HTML snippet that shows the backbone in 3Dmol.js (N, CA, C, O; Angstrom):
<script src="https://3Dmol.org/build/3Dmol-min.js"></script>
<div id="view" style="width:600px;height:400px;position:relative"></div>
<script>
const pdb = `
ATOM      1  N   UNK A   1       9.994   7.908   2.243  1.00  0.00           N
ATOM      2  CA  UNK A   1       9.201   8.717   3.134  1.00  0.00           C
ATOM      3  C   UNK A   1       8.894   7.889   4.384  1.00  0.00           C
ATOM      4  O   UNK A   1       8.553   6.710   4.284  1.00  0.00           O
ATOM      5  N   UNK A   2       9.012   8.490   5.522  1.00  0.00           N
ATOM      6  CA  UNK A   2       8.647   7.824   6.765  1.00  0.00           C
ATOM      7  C   UNK A   2       7.245   8.270   7.169  1.00  0.00           C
ATOM      8  O   UNK A   2       6.930   9.460   7.133  1.00  0.00           O
ATOM      9  N   UNK A   3       6.414   7.319   7.551  1.00  0.00           N
ATOM     10  CA  UNK A   3       5.064   7.609   8.021  1.00  0.00           C
ATOM     11  C   UNK A   3       4.979   7.100   9.449  1.00  0.00           C
ATOM     12  O   UNK A   3       5.286   5.942   9.730  1.00  0.00           O
ATOM     13  N   UNK A   4       4.571   7.952  10.319  1.00  0.00           N
ATOM     14  CA  UNK A   4       4.510   7.589  11.739  1.00  0.00           C
ATOM     15  C   UNK A   4       3.064   7.302  12.154  1.00  0.00           C
ATOM     16  O   UNK A   4       2.133   7.455  11.364  1.00  0.00           O
ATOM     17  N   UNK A   5       2.905   6.894  13.377  1.00  0.00           N
ATOM     18  CA  UNK A   5       1.595   6.563  13.920  1.00  0.00           C
ATOM     19  C   UNK A   5       0.597   7.682  13.674  1.00  0.00           C
ATOM     20  O   UNK A   5       0.901   8.858  13.873  1.00  0.00           O
ATOM     21  N   UNK A   6      -0.611   7.295  13.234  1.00  0.00           N
ATOM     22  CA  UNK A   6      -1.729   8.204  12.968  1.00  0.00           C
ATOM     23  C   UNK A   6      -1.495   9.142  11.785  1.00  0.00           C
ATOM     24  O   UNK A   6      -2.210  10.134  11.647  1.00  0.00           O
ATOM     25  N   UNK A   7      -0.520   8.857  10.934  1.00  0.00           N
ATOM     26  CA  UNK A   7      -0.317   9.628   9.714  1.00  0.00           C
ATOM     27  C   UNK A   7      -0.864   8.833   8.534  1.00  0.00           C
ATOM     28  O   UNK A   7      -1.129   7.638   8.659  1.00  0.00           O
ATOM     29  N   UNK A   8      -1.029   9.481   7.412  1.00  0.00           N
ATOM     30  CA  UNK A   8      -1.546   8.794   6.231  1.00  0.00           C
ATOM     31  C   UNK A   8      -0.768   9.230   4.997  1.00  0.00           C
ATOM     32  O   UNK A   8      -0.042  10.224   5.013  1.00  0.00           O
ATOM     33  N   UNK A   9      -0.940   8.460   3.932  1.00  0.00           N
ATOM     34  CA  UNK A   9      -0.288   8.734   2.654  1.00  0.00           C
ATOM     35  C   UNK A   9      -1.322   8.539   1.560  1.00  0.00           C
ATOM     36  O   UNK A   9      -2.079   7.568   1.585  1.00  0.00           O
ATOM     37  N   UNK A  10      -1.360   9.437   0.615  1.00  0.00           N
ATOM     38  CA  UNK A  10      -2.216   9.289  -0.555  1.00  0.00           C
ATOM     39  C   UNK A  10      -1.352   8.758  -1.687  1.00  0.00           C
ATOM     40  O   UNK A  10      -0.330   9.358  -2.021  1.00  0.00           O
ATOM     41  N   UNK A  11      -1.750   7.645  -2.277  1.00  0.00           N
ATOM     42  CA  UNK A  11      -1.038   7.061  -3.409  1.00  0.00           C
ATOM     43  C   UNK A  11      -1.956   7.180  -4.625  1.00  0.00           C
ATOM     44  O   UNK A  11      -2.999   6.528  -4.675  1.00  0.00           O
ATOM     45  N   UNK A  12      -1.583   8.002  -5.601  1.00  0.00           N
ATOM     46  CA  UNK A  12      -2.434   8.188  -6.772  1.00  0.00           C
ATOM     47  C   UNK A  12      -2.615   6.896  -7.564  1.00  0.00           C
ATOM     48  O   UNK A  12      -1.741   6.030  -7.568  1.00  0.00           O
ATOM     49  N   UNK A  13      -3.746   6.781  -8.225  1.00  0.00           N
ATOM     50  CA  UNK A  13      -4.046   5.614  -9.045  1.00  0.00           C
ATOM     51  C   UNK A  13      -2.933   5.410 -10.069  1.00  0.00           C
ATOM     52  O   UNK A  13      -2.500   6.357 -10.727  1.00  0.00           O
ATOM     53  N   UNK A  14      -2.482   4.179 -10.195  1.00  0.00           N
ATOM     54  CA  UNK A  14      -1.461   3.832 -11.174  1.00  0.00           C
ATOM     55  C   UNK A  14      -0.030   3.980 -10.685  1.00  0.00           C
ATOM     56  O   UNK A  14       0.892   3.541 -11.372  1.00  0.00           O
ATOM     57  N   UNK A  15       0.190   4.587  -9.512  1.00  0.00           N
ATOM     58  CA  UNK A  15       1.551   4.736  -8.993  1.00  0.00           C
ATOM     59  C   UNK A  15       2.063   3.402  -8.457  1.00  0.00           C
ATOM     60  O   UNK A  15       1.375   2.728  -7.690  1.00  0.00           O
ATOM     61  N   UNK A  16       3.262   3.031  -8.860  1.00  0.00           N
ATOM     62  CA  UNK A  16       3.911   1.836  -8.339  1.00  0.00           C
ATOM     63  C   UNK A  16       4.421   2.170  -6.943  1.00  0.00           C
ATOM     64  O   UNK A  16       5.090   3.186  -6.754  1.00  0.00           O
ATOM     65  N   UNK A  17       4.109   1.320  -5.963  1.00  0.00           N
ATOM     66  CA  UNK A  17       4.513   1.618  -4.588  1.00  0.00           C
ATOM     67  C   UNK A  17       4.778   0.337  -3.813  1.00  0.00           C
ATOM     68  O   UNK A  17       4.354  -0.748  -4.211  1.00  0.00           O
ATOM     69  N   UNK A  18       5.487   0.484  -2.702  1.00  0.00           N
ATOM     70  CA  UNK A  18       5.820  -0.642  -1.826  1.00  0.00           C
ATOM     71  C   UNK A  18       5.912  -0.125  -0.398  1.00  0.00           C
ATOM     72  O   UNK A  18       6.361   0.996  -0.160  1.00  0.00           O
ATOM     73  N   UNK A  19       5.484  -0.948   0.543  1.00  0.00           N
ATOM     74  CA  UNK A  19       5.619  -0.627   1.967  1.00  0.00           C
ATOM     75  C   UNK A  19       6.776  -1.407   2.555  1.00  0.00           C
ATOM     76  O   UNK A  19       7.028  -2.551   2.177  1.00  0.00           O
ATOM     77  N   UNK A  20       7.473  -0.782   3.478  1.00  0.00           N
ATOM     78  CA  UNK A  20       8.555  -1.434   4.208  1.00  0.00           C
ATOM     79  C   UNK A  20       8.518  -0.910   5.634  1.00  0.00           C
ATOM     80  O   UNK A  20       8.412   0.297   5.853  1.00  0.00           O
ATOM     81  N   UNK A  21       8.603  -1.801   6.591  1.00  0.00           N
ATOM     82  CA  UNK A  21       8.577  -1.417   7.998  1.00  0.00           C
ATOM     83  C   UNK A  21       9.991  -1.529   8.571  1.00  0.00           C
ATOM     84  O   UNK A  21      10.447  -2.637   8.855  1.00  0.00           O
ATOM     85  N   UNK A  22      10.699  -0.401   8.748  1.00  0.00           N
ATOM     86  CA  UNK A  22      12.051  -0.459   9.310  1.00  0.00           C
ATOM     87  C   UNK A  22      12.061  -0.573  10.837  1.00  0.00           C
ATOM     88  O   UNK A  22      13.120  -0.737  11.443  1.00  0.00           O
ATOM     89  N   UNK A  23      10.894  -0.488  11.447  1.00  0.00           N
ATOM     90  CA  UNK A  23      10.813  -0.506  12.906  1.00  0.00           C
ATOM     91  C   UNK A  23      10.761  -1.902  13.492  1.00  0.00           C
ATOM     92  O   UNK A  23      10.789  -2.899  12.771  1.00  0.00           O
ATOM     93  N   UNK A  24      10.686  -1.956  14.800  1.00  0.00           N
ATOM     94  CA  UNK A  24      10.632  -3.228  15.515  1.00  0.00           C
ATOM     95  C   UNK A  24       9.213  -3.595  15.942  1.00  0.00           C
ATOM     96  O   UNK A  24       8.947  -4.737  16.316  1.00  0.00           O
ATOM     97  N   UNK A  25       8.310  -2.627  15.883  1.00  0.00           N
ATOM     98  CA  UNK A  25       6.913  -2.865  16.238  1.00  0.00           C
ATOM     99  C   UNK A  25       6.168  -3.273  14.971  1.00  0.00           C
ATOM    100  O   UNK A  25       6.385  -2.692  13.907  1.00  0.00           O
ATOM    101  N   UNK A  26       5.289  -4.273  15.080  1.00  0.00           N
ATOM    102  CA  UNK A  26       4.554  -4.765  13.927  1.00  0.00           C
ATOM    103  C   UNK A  26       3.738  -3.648  13.266  1.00  0.00           C
ATOM    104  O   UNK A  26       3.067  -2.861  13.935  1.00  0.00           O
ATOM    105  N   UNK A  27       3.817  -3.606  11.950  1.00  0.00           N
ATOM    106  CA  UNK A  27       3.084  -2.626  11.169  1.00  0.00           C
ATOM    107  C   UNK A  27       1.638  -3.067  11.006  1.00  0.00           C
ATOM    108  O   UNK A  27       1.371  -4.209  10.631  1.00  0.00           O
ATOM    109  N   UNK A  28       0.708  -2.168  11.285  1.00  0.00           N
ATOM    110  CA  UNK A  28      -0.706  -2.400  11.004  1.00  0.00           C
ATOM    111  C   UNK A  28      -1.146  -1.302  10.067  1.00  0.00           C
ATOM    112  O   UNK A  28      -0.979  -0.118  10.360  1.00  0.00           O
ATOM    113  N   UNK A  29      -1.713  -1.698   8.927  1.00  0.00           N
ATOM    114  CA  UNK A  29      -2.080  -0.742   7.906  1.00  0.00           C
ATOM    115  C   UNK A  29      -3.554  -0.916   7.552  1.00  0.00           C
ATOM    116  O   UNK A  29      -4.073  -2.032   7.524  1.00  0.00           O
ATOM    117  N   UNK A  30      -4.208   0.190   7.286  1.00  0.00           N
ATOM    118  CA  UNK A  30      -5.584   0.177   6.792  1.00  0.00           C
ATOM    119  C   UNK A  30      -5.565   0.814   5.413  1.00  0.00           C
ATOM    120  O   UNK A  30      -5.175   1.972   5.260  1.00  0.00           O
ATOM    121  N   UNK A  31      -5.987   0.055   4.409  1.00  0.00           N
ATOM    122  CA  UNK A  31      -6.055   0.572   3.046  1.00  0.00           C
ATOM    123  C   UNK A  31      -7.468   1.054   2.781  1.00  0.00           C
ATOM    124  O   UNK A  31      -8.434   0.340   3.050  1.00  0.00           O
ATOM    125  N   UNK A  32      -7.591   2.260   2.256  1.00  0.00           N
ATOM    126  CA  UNK A  32      -8.882   2.835   1.935  1.00  0.00           C
ATOM    127  C   UNK A  32      -8.879   3.186   0.451  1.00  0.00           C
ATOM    128  O   UNK A  32      -8.040   3.962  -0.006  1.00  0.00           O
ATOM    129  N   UNK A  33      -9.818   2.614  -0.300  1.00  0.00           N
ATOM    130  CA  UNK A  33      -9.962   2.941  -1.708  1.00  0.00           C
ATOM    131  C   UNK A  33     -11.050   3.983  -1.865  1.00  0.00           C
ATOM    132  O   UNK A  33     -12.037   3.980  -1.130  1.00  0.00           O
ATOM    133  N   UNK A  34     -10.863   4.881  -2.833  1.00  0.00           N
ATOM    134  CA  UNK A  34     -11.873   5.897  -3.111  1.00  0.00           C
ATOM    135  C   UNK A  34     -12.205   5.872  -4.600  1.00  0.00           C
ATOM    136  O   UNK A  34     -11.424   5.380  -5.414  1.00  0.00           O
ATOM    137  N   UNK A  35     -13.339   6.394  -4.933  1.00  0.00           N
ATOM    138  CA  UNK A  35     -13.733   6.473  -6.336  1.00  0.00           C
ATOM    139  C   UNK A  35     -15.064   5.795  -6.578  1.00  0.00           C
ATOM    140  O   UNK A  35     -15.706   5.300  -5.651  1.00  0.00           O
ATOM    141  N   UNK A  36     -15.471   5.778  -7.840  1.00  0.00           N
ATOM    142  CA  UNK A  36     -16.779   5.214  -8.179  1.00  0.00           C
ATOM    143  C   UNK A  36     -16.770   3.692  -8.237  1.00  0.00           C
ATOM    144  O   UNK A  36     -17.823   3.067  -8.116  1.00  0.00           O
ATOM    145  N   UNK A  37     -15.591   3.080  -8.423  1.00  0.00           N
ATOM    146  CA  UNK A  37     -15.481   1.615  -8.451  1.00  0.00           C
ATOM    147  C   UNK A  37     -14.460   1.178  -7.414  1.00  0.00           C
ATOM    148  O   UNK A  37     -13.330   1.668  -7.403  1.00  0.00           O
ATOM    149  N   UNK A  38     -14.855   0.253  -6.538  1.00  0.00           N
ATOM    150  CA  UNK A  38     -13.988  -0.160  -5.437  1.00  0.00           C
ATOM    151  C   UNK A  38     -13.701  -1.654  -5.445  1.00  0.00           C
ATOM    152  O   UNK A  38     -13.452  -2.232  -4.388  1.00  0.00           O
ATOM    153  N   UNK A  39     -13.728  -2.293  -6.612  1.00  0.00           N
ATOM    154  CA  UNK A  39     -13.496  -3.728  -6.702  1.00  0.00           C
ATOM    155  C   UNK A  39     -12.030  -4.092  -6.573  1.00  0.00           C
ATOM    156  O   UNK A  39     -11.151  -3.292  -6.894  1.00  0.00           O
ATOM    157  N   UNK A  40     -11.771  -5.302  -6.102  1.00  0.00           N
ATOM    158  CA  UNK A  40     -10.405  -5.799  -5.967  1.00  0.00           C
ATOM    159  C   UNK A  40      -9.758  -6.112  -7.318  1.00  0.00           C
ATOM    160  O   UNK A  40      -8.533  -6.167  -7.418  1.00  0.00           O
ATOM    161  N   UNK A  41     -10.565  -6.314  -8.349  1.00  0.00           N
ATOM    162  CA  UNK A  41     -10.009  -6.719  -9.639  1.00  0.00           C
ATOM    163  C   UNK A  41      -9.332  -5.576 -10.393  1.00  0.00           C
ATOM    164  O   UNK A  41      -8.792  -5.794 -11.477  1.00  0.00           O
ATOM    165  N   UNK A  42      -9.352  -4.359  -9.841  1.00  0.00           N
ATOM    166  CA  UNK A  42      -8.642  -3.264 -10.496  1.00  0.00           C
ATOM    167  C   UNK A  42      -7.238  -3.062  -9.919  1.00  0.00           C
ATOM    168  O   UNK A  42      -6.535  -2.133 -10.315  1.00  0.00           O
ATOM    169  N   UNK A  43      -6.830  -3.926  -8.987  1.00  0.00           N
ATOM    170  CA  UNK A  43      -5.496  -3.856  -8.393  1.00  0.00           C
ATOM    171  C   UNK A  43      -4.550  -4.739  -9.204  1.00  0.00           C
ATOM    172  O   UNK A  43      -4.850  -5.904  -9.464  1.00  0.00           O
ATOM    173  N   UNK A  44      -3.420  -4.188  -9.598  1.00  0.00           N
ATOM    174  CA  UNK A  44      -2.419  -4.937 -10.357  1.00  0.00           C
ATOM    175  C   UNK A  44      -1.257  -5.241  -9.432  1.00  0.00           C
ATOM    176  O   UNK A  44      -0.618  -4.323  -8.917  1.00  0.00           O
ATOM    177  N   UNK A  45      -0.973  -6.524  -9.212  1.00  0.00           N
ATOM    178  CA  UNK A  45       0.158  -6.936  -8.379  1.00  0.00           C
ATOM    179  C   UNK A  45       1.399  -7.065  -9.255  1.00  0.00           C
ATOM    180  O   UNK A  45       1.353  -7.695 -10.312  1.00  0.00           O
ATOM    181  N   UNK A  46       2.485  -6.481  -8.828  1.00  0.00           N
ATOM    182  CA  UNK A  46       3.738  -6.514  -9.579  1.00  0.00           C
ATOM    183  C   UNK A  46       4.653  -7.526  -8.914  1.00  0.00           C
ATOM    184  O   UNK A  46       4.754  -7.554  -7.688  1.00  0.00           O
ATOM    185  N   UNK A  47       5.321  -8.357  -9.701  1.00  0.00           N
ATOM    186  CA  UNK A  47       6.249  -9.329  -9.142  1.00  0.00           C
ATOM    187  C   UNK A  47       7.384  -8.628  -8.404  1.00  0.00           C
ATOM    188  O   UNK A  47       7.834  -7.555  -8.805  1.00  0.00           O
ATOM    189  N   UNK A  48       7.839  -9.250  -7.322  1.00  0.00           N
ATOM    190  CA  UNK A  48       8.961  -8.712  -6.556  1.00  0.00           C
ATOM    191  C   UNK A  48       9.894  -9.843  -6.142  1.00  0.00           C
ATOM    192  O   UNK A  48       9.671 -11.001  -6.498  1.00  0.00           O
ATOM    193  N   UNK A  49      10.923  -9.511  -5.403  1.00  0.00           N
ATOM    194  CA  UNK A  49      11.903 -10.524  -5.014  1.00  0.00           C
ATOM    195  C   UNK A  49      11.359 -11.555  -4.035  1.00  0.00           C
ATOM    196  O   UNK A  49      12.030 -12.546  -3.745  1.00  0.00           O
ATOM    197  N   UNK A  50      10.150 -11.335  -3.520  1.00  0.00           N
ATOM    198  CA  UNK A  50       9.537 -12.287  -2.604  1.00  0.00           C
ATOM    199  C   UNK A  50       8.599 -13.261  -3.328  1.00  0.00           C
ATOM    200  O   UNK A  50       7.981 -14.115  -2.692  1.00  0.00           O
ATOM    201  N   UNK A  51       8.492 -13.133  -4.649  1.00  0.00           N
ATOM    202  CA  UNK A  51       7.663 -14.046  -5.419  1.00  0.00           C
ATOM    203  C   UNK A  51       6.182 -13.725  -5.400  1.00  0.00           C
ATOM    204  O   UNK A  51       5.360 -14.561  -5.774  1.00  0.00           O
ATOM    205  N   UNK A  52       5.830 -12.518  -4.966  1.00  0.00           N
ATOM    206  CA  UNK A  52       4.417 -12.119  -4.967  1.00  0.00           C
ATOM    207  C   UNK A  52       4.098 -11.467  -6.305  1.00  0.00           C
ATOM    208  O   UNK A  52       4.962 -10.861  -6.938  1.00  0.00           O
ATOM    209  N   UNK A  53       2.856 -11.601  -6.722  1.00  0.00           N
ATOM    210  CA  UNK A  53       2.427 -10.915  -7.931  1.00  0.00           C
ATOM    211  C   UNK A  53       2.359 -11.786  -9.143  1.00  0.00           C
ATOM    212  O   UNK A  53       2.008 -11.312 -10.224  1.00  0.00           O
TER     213      UNK A  53
END
`;
const viewer = $3Dmol.createViewer("view");
viewer.addModel(pdb, "pdb");
viewer.setStyle({}, {cartoon: {color: "spectrum"}});
viewer.zoomTo();
viewer.render();
</script>
């Protein structure tokens, strides 16, 4: 899916996802969490080919 300037995407809880910027302009993203608990410890990082996670 392509997301352009001033557009947004809803990613349901538990969905595995990844961002990729195919453009030449630097990507700036704002992540917004919703729900009754907003702690960082509920985020699960998955290992990838870049060694993150």
